[in-house]
N, C-alpha and C positions, 0 to 999 in steps of 0.2 A: 728033772729040775733044770738042768742046763739047757735042754731042748726048749723049754718054755721061755727061758731068759733070752735065748738066741732069737726066737720068733718075736718076742716083745721088742727087742732092739731093732730088728729088721722092720717092724711096723712103724716104730718111731722114726727111723731113718727115711722110710718111704713117705710118710706123711709130711716130714719136713721138706723133702725134695718137691713134693707136689704143691705145698703152700708157697714155696719159693718161686715156682713157675707162675702161679697166679699173681704173685707180687710183681714179678718182672713184666707180665702182661699189663698190669695196671699202670706201671710206670711208663710203658710204651704208649699206652692210650693217652696218658696225661701229656706226654711230650708232643704227641700228634695233635691234640686239641690246642696246645699252646702254639704250635706252628700255624694252625688255622687262624687263631686269633691274631697273631702277628701279621699274617698275610692280609687279613681283612683290614687291620689298622693301617697297613701301608698303602692300601689301594683306595 
């Protein structure tokens, strides 16, 4: 029983870390596109 709970907790932790990476990548892409828009507006 405890072995199953440990595996379940490990899976939850791994999935939260992976979704965090995707979120950080999305924020980076948003900032990059904002920078492009600002540079286009300035020129």
